[in-house]
C-alpha positions, 0 to 999 in steps of 0.5 A: 634273825632280823630284817636288815634292809628293804630295797625298792625299785621302779622298773620301766620299759617302753612298749614297742606298740602302745595300746589302750583300753577304756580308760587310758593308753599305755606307752610303757610298762612299769612296776615297783619291786621290793626286796626284803633282806634278812641279816643272813643275806636271805631275801624275798621279792614282792611287787606293788600294783599301781603307779610305781613311783608312788608305790615306792614312796609308800614302801619307803614310808613303811620300811622303818616299821619293818626293819629289825623285825622277825621275818617269820612274823609276817601277819604281825608285821602286816598289822603293824603296817596297816595300823600305821597307814589306817588314818589315811590309807584304807585303799589306794597305793599305800595299801599296794605298798603294804602288799609289796612288802607283805609278798616279799615277806612271804617269799622270805619266810618260805625260803627261811623255812624251806617251804613253798608259800602254798604250804605256808598258806595252808596247803595246795588243793591242786598242783596245777592251776587253770589260767586264762589269757588276758590281752586283746587290748586296743591299738591304733589300726584300721582293722581292730577286729582283725587284730583282736581275732588274730590275737585270740587265735594266737592264745588258743595256739599257745595252749590257753583254754580261756581268754579275756578281751577288753570292751568299753568302747561303746555297746555297739562296737563292743558287741561286734568285737565280742561276736567276731572273737567268739566266731574265731575261737569257737564254742569250746574256748571260755571267753570273758569280757572286761569293761574296766568300769566304762559303762553306766548301769543301763549300758552294761545291762544292754551289752550283757543281754546282747552278748548272752548268746556268746556264752560269756563266762563273766563280765568284769568291772562293768560299772564304776567300782564305787557304784555298789548299788549299780553292781547289785542291780546289774548282778540281779538282772544280768544274764551273765555272771558279774566279776569285780574287785580289782579296784577294791582294797582290804577285807573291809572293802570286800566285806561291803562288796560281798555283803551287798551281793555285788558280784558273782566272782571276787577279783582282789589283786594280791599286789594291791588289795593287801598282799597275800596276808589280806587276800587270804582273809578276803578269800575266806570271807568270800567263801562265807558268801558262796562267792568264788575268788579269781585274783586279778594279776597284771605284773611280773612273774612275782605277782603271777607266782603269788597268784599261783600259790594262793589259788592253789590253796583256795576252796571252790564253792559250792563244794561237790564231788566233781569240783569246778576248777579254780582259775588265775589271770595270766597277762599276755599283753606286751610286757618285756618286764614280765617276760625278762625280769624273773625266772624260771618261766611258766609253761602252759600245758593244756591251759594250766600252769604248775604251782612252784614247789621251790621254797618261797614263791619259787621265782627270782629276779635277774639282777642284770635286767633289774640294773638295766631297767631300774630308774635312777633315784 
């Protein structure tokens, strides 16, 4: 059995309501999807995190290395792609292209072997994964606090038991927003904050100290991703656990982040950091540093399914009889692509989502929707 072809699609849909965060504004959602097809017609789906047109170009660059290979030899194919890109892509969108192909290969491999990806990754420690809602982006309104509070209450009504809000507009503003949301959702709901690397070290420390009383589970991407020294000092001084790694790539990048004790929680994006192959290695490395992994996830059902499979297999450190739950991000910001492109849908019950048990990732793409929203060329 050989890989016969690789298809890459840029899929985009305009937003009904543009939204922004600390770095820029979204007016549409787009993603690069990858379909790897074997000679018997079997196929697997993957996606890459980042600017979709650039990721697609990376997939087209890497595809000749993959065609004709045995789709069961996933890690060998990963290494072949990595070595070809190593001279100019130890991070960034070419790694996302590797990630997209790799995820599709795991999906295809699972289908060919009749096994869910979680089994191929080593076996599930849990059948259901706790998820947290990511949302509460900013919109242009005269009542932003009211919008954030209403959205937080909506997530609670949907069955979420944890949620993450955006910050990064300035310390004083962010403190007001966080206090309002905590007051609205009560003390029993987990609350996290995400600055998307908007703060200086001194600002991040000031913010963390002012919201300590709100019982924040973690403070994500407080400072610039390349500021390892700032991360390390903040982690030493912050009263709130520090999370990061969304903008980190490959095992070598996470080795630096972890060995310098920069974070309490590592957040590789499976669709950007190197796919399932590399993220599994990153998780093993993090365990050696007694650091838990909570993957970043912001895409379609393909990305979310990949996250469910991986998180279902993860160890939680430190080990103990009554083990804390592993957790996965579940994007709830506006995205018709996420809601309509893949099936089946994921149901939330008591703040958790069941890990798919069908062969591969357990999700498929709606061909009519793909045709409608895929960009020409």
